[in-house]
N, C-alpha and C positions, 0 to 999 in steps of 0.2 A: 189809497192809491197803490198801484202794484208798478213795479218796474219793467222795463222793455226786456221782452225774452229774444232769442234767435228768431223764433217764428215771428213775432211783432216786427222786427226789424226787416225781415225779408218781404213781410205783407205792406210795410211802409215804403220801403226803398226799391224793392226788388232784388232780384239775386246779385248779391254781393260777396266779396272774398272775406275768409273768416277773421282777417286782421280787422278790417273794418267793423264787422259785427261786433267783434271784442270790444274795439274803440268805443263804439256806440253804448253797448252793454255796461263798460267800464265807467260809464259818465255818471251812472246812478239814475239817469232819468226815467221818469214816467212816459207811458203812452201819451199824456197830454202834451208833455214837454216835447216829445219828438214831434207831434203834430203841430205845435207853435213854431217850432224849427223849420219844419217845412213850408210853413205859411210863409215865414219870414223869408225864406229862398225864392219863393213863388212871387212874393208881394211887397217886397222891402220899400219901394216908392211909396205906394199908397199908405203904408203903415206909418212911414215917417211923415208924410202929408198930413195925416190925421192927428199927428202928435204924440203917436204911440212912443215910448221910449225904446232905444236900442236893446235888442235882446241882451241877457246878462246871465251869469251863471252858468247852469247845465244847458240850457237852451243856447245859449252864445256857443257852447263847446260843441253842440250837436249841429250849429250852423257852420261852424268851421270844418267838422267832418265832411257834412254833407256838401258843402260848396267843393271842397278838394275831391269828392268823388264826381261831381258835375263837370269840373275841370278835366278829370282824367277820361272822362267819357265823351268829351269834345270830338267830333267826327275830324275836325280840321287839325288835330294833333297828330295824326298818324297812329293813334292805339285805336283797338277795336273794342275795348271795355275797360271795367274799373281797373286801376293799377294795383298790382299787389305788392305790398312793402315787406 
């Protein structure tokens, strides 16, 4: 298993700021873990309904980072893109 790279992050989540890319890479996550985190964000209710345990470890960290990204991209919040920390 190899850890995610900058290119992997951009392919998976689209263009984001360098801080977010560094946070994602800094988790030490693999590509599979990044994909699992994205699946959790897209399908958390169906996952819970099937009895799948909540995300833990690196996947949970990724879910938190990615959910902050989604919040900062919300068109109703007056911002036009990802927040730069």
